[in-house]
Backbone as ProteinMPNN parsed JSONL, in Angstrom:
{"seq_chain_A": "MLAWAPYGRHGIFGGFEGTSEWNVLWLGLPVMTLGGIAAGLTLVALAGRKWRRALGAAAALVALAGFGVAFDVLEGPPLACGPVC", "coords_chain_A": {"N_chain_A": [[2.983, 6.649, -5.715], [4.147, 8.561, -7.273], [6.792, 8.437, -6.339], [7.567, 5.964, -7.302], [7.411, 6.24, -10.049], [9.743, 7.372, -11.543], [11.726, 5.304, -11.293], [10.229, 3.102, -12.226], [9.538, 3.806, -14.874], [12.045, 3.986, -16.029], [13.124, 1.481, -15.534], [11.346, -0.237, -16.874], [11.274, 0.684, -19.543], [13.957, 0.226, -20.786], [16.223, -0.543, -19.055], [19.186, -1.528, -17.574], [21.572, -1.617, -20.025], [19.604, -1.492, -22.042], [17.693, -3.594, -21.54], [14.581, -4.632, -20.449], [13.279, -4.47, -17.212], [11.024, -6.283, -15.77], [10.209, -6.879, -13.14], [9.942, -4.63, -11.878], [7.484, -3.597, -12.584], [5.737, -5.728, -11.823], [6.427, -6.229, -9.085], [7.413, -3.838, -7.85], [5.45, -1.776, -8.241], [2.959, -2.675, -7.074], [3.976, -3.064, -4.21], [4.766, -0.381, -3.611], [2.109, 0.805, -3.951], [0.422, -0.605, -2.058], [1.928, 0.008, 0.116], [1.578, 2.71, 0.374], [-1.134, 2.912, 0.749], [-1.239, 1.341, 3.272], [0.187, 3.332, 4.909], [-1.229, 5.566, 4.812], [-3.636, 4.465, 6.134], [-2.624, 4.076, 8.627], [-1.896, 6.672, 9.412], [-4.503, 7.836, 9.536], [-5.702, 6.168, 11.541], [-4.194, 6.824, 13.747], [-4.672, 9.412, 13.893], [-7.31, 9.326, 14.794], [-7.078, 8.25, 17.195], [-7.11, 5.458, 17.485], [-5.44, 3.032, 18.661], [-4.97, 0.287, 18.408], [-5.685, -0.379, 15.795], [-3.88, 1.332, 14.442], [-1.494, 0.282, 15.155], [-1.623, -2.398, 13.798], [-1.86, -1.442, 11.17], [0.563, -0.247, 10.961], [2.259, -2.34, 11.39], [1.689, -3.853, 9.03], [2.729, -2.072, 7.161], [5.429, -2.121, 7.849], [5.989, -4.797, 7.229], [5.506, -4.802, 4.416], [7.544, -3.046, 3.642], [9.762, -4.657, 4.332], [9.536, -6.738, 2.705], [9.773, -5.346, 0.276], [12.519, -4.468, 0.357], [13.751, -7.062, 0.689], [13.265, -8.149, -1.774], [14.434, -6.358, -3.496], [13.06, -4.237, -4.544], [12.684, -1.642, -3.651], [14.827, -0.027, -4.117], [15.187, 2.318, -5.531], [15.535, 4.8, -8.187], [17.831, 3.922, -10.79], [21.088, 5.262, -10.662], [22.531, 7.723, -12.777], [25.469, 7.105, -14.786], [28.521, 8.653, -14.034], [31.47, 10.699, -14.673], [33.374, 8.792, -14.091], [33.053, 6.323, -15.042]], "CA_chain_A": [[3.007, 6.442, -7.131], [5.063, 9.666, -7.788], [8.111, 8.023, -5.938], [7.739, 4.797, -7.966], [7.34, 6.591, -11.466], [11.045, 7.474, -12.172], [12.232, 4.035, -11.315], [9.397, 2.271, -13.049], [9.772, 4.341, -16.263], [13.393, 3.616, -16.458], [13.213, 0.098, -15.557], [10.636, -0.956, -18.002], [11.627, 1.135, -20.978], [15.391, 0.254, -21.073], [17.155, -0.597, -17.871], [20.613, -1.723, -17.873], [21.934, -2.117, -21.329], [18.461, -1.47, -22.947], [16.834, -4.57, -21.313], [13.434, -4.27, -19.556], [13.149, -5.213, -15.951], [9.539, -6.378, -15.473], [9.956, -6.961, -11.81], [9.689, -3.222, -11.368], [5.948, -3.554, -12.609], [5.066, -6.826, -11.021], [6.687, -6.211, -7.65], [7.652, -2.498, -7.246], [4.232, -1.013, -8.268], [2.181, -3.221, -5.933], [4.554, -2.753, -2.953], [4.378, 1.111, -3.329], [0.714, 1.05, -3.9], [0.07, -1.088, -0.751], [2.608, 0.766, 1.191], [0.809, 4.043, 0.488], [-2.463, 2.685, 1.426], [-0.948, 1.191, 4.746], [0.745, 4.512, 5.447], [-2.573, 6.276, 5.043], [-4.416, 3.794, 7.221], [-1.725, 4.319, 9.869], [-2.223, 7.974, 9.785], [-6.066, 7.973, 9.826], [-5.9, 5.561, 12.834], [-3.387, 7.664, 14.773], [-5.538, 10.795, 14.145], [-8.579, 8.967, 15.454], [-6.65, 7.584, 18.461], [-7.395, 4.08, 17.485], [-3.996, 2.513, 18.74], [-4.747, -1.11, 17.827], [-5.634, -0.282, 14.37], [-2.715, 2.009, 14.027], [-0.365, -0.719, 15.333], [-1.867, -3.227, 12.796], [-1.47, -0.885, 9.941], [2.116, -0.005, 11.023], [2.884, -3.688, 11.157], [1.581, -4.125, 7.586], [3.653, -1.198, 6.464], [6.816, -2.623, 8.055], [6.1, -6.038, 6.454], [5.69, -4.341, 3.075], [8.969, -2.47, 3.519], [10.632, -5.706, 4.502], [9.316, -7.433, 1.497], [10.355, -4.535, -0.742], [13.905, -4.581, 0.609], [14.212, -8.272, 0.357], [13.264, -8.383, -3.273], [15.227, -5.254, -4.117], [12.045, -3.35, -5.405], [12.544, -0.354, -3.2], [16.225, 0.479, -4.25], [15.178, 3.618, -6.015], [15.965, 4.76, -9.67], [19.213, 3.773, -11.044], [21.859, 6.476, -10.796], [23.366, 7.827, -14.101], [26.835, 6.921, -14.689], [29.14, 9.87, -14.093], [32.585, 10.629, -15.623], [34.278, 7.883, -13.646], [32.678, 5.04, -15.588]], "C_chain_A": [[4.046, 7.385, -7.878], [6.63, 9.119, -7.363], [8.43, 6.841, -6.873], [7.991, 5.241, -9.518], [8.753, 6.629, -12.082], [11.719, 6.153, -12.389], [11.465, 3.071, -12.18], [9.611, 2.541, -14.572], [11.115, 3.738, -16.754], [13.714, 2.217, -16.372], [12.435, -0.662, -16.631], [10.999, -0.548, -19.319], [13.276, 1.349, -21.135], [16.156, 0.496, -19.912], [18.573, -0.712, -18.147], [20.822, -2.354, -19.248], [20.642, -2.297, -22.368], [17.456, -2.617, -22.555], [15.83, -4.032, -20.341], [13.598, -5.123, -18.275], [11.688, -5.189, -15.433], [9.222, -6.455, -14.025], [9.587, -5.677, -11.18], [8.209, -3.073, -11.512], [5.384, -4.52, -11.8], [5.31, -6.718, -9.528], [6.762, -4.708, -7.189], [6.294, -1.668, -7.215], [3.278, -1.465, -7.13], [2.654, -2.942, -4.496], [4.386, -1.335, -2.695], [3.015, 1.381, -3.167], [0.202, 0.62, -2.494], [0.678, -0.458, 0.419], [2.084, 2.067, 1.4], [-0.427, 3.865, 1.166], [-2.275, 2.331, 3.022], [-0.496, 2.476, 5.482], [-0.457, 5.513, 5.773], [-3.464, 5.791, 6.203], [-3.81, 4.053, 8.518], [-2.117, 5.718, 10.297], [-3.623, 8.308, 10.28], [-6.355, 7.304, 11.233], [-5.125, 6.286, 13.994], [-4.226, 8.877, 14.997], [-6.712, 10.427, 14.921], [-8.331, 8.277, 16.708], [-7.097, 6.106, 18.682], [-6.047, 3.226, 17.392], [-3.931, 1.121, 18.251], [-4.701, -1.194, 16.22], [-4.403, 0.357, 13.726], [-1.461, 0.97, 14.162], [-0.582, -1.771, 14.253], [-1.517, -2.634, 11.457], [0.066, -0.628, 9.847], [2.811, -1.329, 10.734], [2.77, -4.132, 9.74], [2.595, -3.315, 6.71], [5.129, -1.614, 6.696], [6.976, -3.892, 7.267], [6.199, -5.769, 4.901], [7.102, -3.871, 2.709], [10.028, -3.57, 3.592], [10.675, -6.618, 3.183], [10.019, -6.64, 0.275], [11.907, -4.578, -0.675], [14.418, -5.946, 0.27], [14.258, -8.639, -1.11], [13.851, -7.284, -4.109], [14.344, -4.367, -4.941], [12.066, -1.865, -4.859], [13.964, 0.4, -3.177], [16.254, 1.825, -4.855], [15.69, 3.574, -7.441], [17.471, 4.58, -9.815], [19.959, 5.15, -11.359], [22.539, 6.449, -12.193], [24.833, 7.731, -13.871], [27.644, 8.248, -14.888], [30.412, 9.671, -14.888], [33.723, 9.545, -15.183], [34.101, 6.446, -14.187], [33.57, 4.669, -16.754]], "O_chain_A": [[4.665, 7.045, -8.887], [7.578, 9.416, -8.09], [9.604, 6.739, -7.23], [8.779, 4.565, -10.178], [8.959, 5.955, -13.091], [12.224, 5.865, -13.475], [12.1, 2.25, -12.842], [9.823, 1.638, -15.381], [11.197, 3.075, -17.788], [14.571, 1.76, -17.128], [12.92, -1.644, -17.194], [11.041, -1.39, -20.216], [13.786, 2.401, -21.521], [16.709, 1.579, -19.719], [19.097, 0.041, -18.968], [20.329, -3.436, -19.565], [20.655, -3.08, -23.318], [16.398, -2.653, -23.183], [16.108, -3.144, -19.535], [13.99, -6.29, -18.296], [11.224, -4.25, -14.786], [8.096, -6.142, -13.638], [8.999, -5.623, -10.099], [7.622, -2.453, -10.626], [4.496, -4.157, -11.029], [4.431, -7.102, -8.756], [6.167, -4.392, -6.159], [6.051, -0.944, -6.249], [2.861, -0.639, -6.318], [1.83, -2.617, -3.641], [3.887, -1.002, -1.62], [2.677, 2.166, -2.281], [-0.405, 1.442, -1.808], [0.122, -0.372, 1.515], [2.114, 2.56, 2.528], [-0.759, 4.604, 2.092], [-2.956, 2.864, 3.898], [-0.835, 2.623, 6.656], [-0.574, 6.129, 6.832], [-3.94, 6.536, 7.059], [-4.545, 4.244, 9.488], [-2.609, 5.926, 11.406], [-3.834, 8.967, 11.298], [-7.158, 7.828, 12.006], [-5.567, 6.239, 15.142], [-4.461, 9.313, 16.124], [-7.123, 11.252, 15.738], [-9.267, 7.734, 17.295], [-7.388, 5.624, 19.777], [-5.605, 2.796, 16.327], [-2.898, 0.745, 17.697], [-3.922, -1.866, 15.545], [-3.962, -0.02, 12.64], [-0.572, 0.911, 13.313], [0.479, -2.075, 13.708], [-0.894, -3.327, 10.652], [0.704, -0.783, 8.806], [3.774, -1.424, 9.974], [3.704, -4.764, 9.247], [3.178, -3.79, 5.735], [5.963, -1.458, 5.805], [8.032, -4.078, 6.662], [6.923, -6.476, 4.201], [7.709, -4.221, 1.697], [11.088, -3.438, 2.98], [11.704, -7.118, 2.728], [10.714, -7.214, -0.564], [12.513, -4.732, -1.735], [15.451, -6.037, -0.393], [15.154, -9.33, -1.595], [13.753, -7.313, -5.335], [14.794, -3.792, -5.933], [11.543, -0.961, -5.51], [14.215, 1.287, -2.361], [17.28, 2.494, -4.729], [16.198, 2.554, -7.906], [18.254, 5.068, -9.0], [19.525, 5.986, -12.151], [23.014, 5.432, -12.697], [25.365, 8.222, -12.875], [27.416, 8.907, -15.901], [30.539, 8.717, -15.655], [34.788, 9.433, -15.79], [34.847, 5.523, -13.861], [33.398, 3.604, -17.348]]}, "name": "protein", "num_of_chains": 1, "seq": "MLAWAPYGRHGIFGGFEGTSEWNVLWLGLPVMTLGGIAAGLTLVALAGRKWRRALGAAAALVALAGFGVAFDVLEGPPLACGPVC"}
């Protein structure tokens, strides 16, 4: 959630040229939330030496990351334009 917050705030409340990008809320937030849950489940399963559960949770994490990259919701906060713009 903390990693999503800067991108989400900037995307919803005035992204490029003051327009809102609602896909940040509808796609970015769920991907980050479910990814955090999947990462936690993976770590708990690895700590408990439950290899099959860890593999399943890691596969879910990879699928969420692939979805995030495919729909461009894990691109990070937009960079501020420097003096070269």
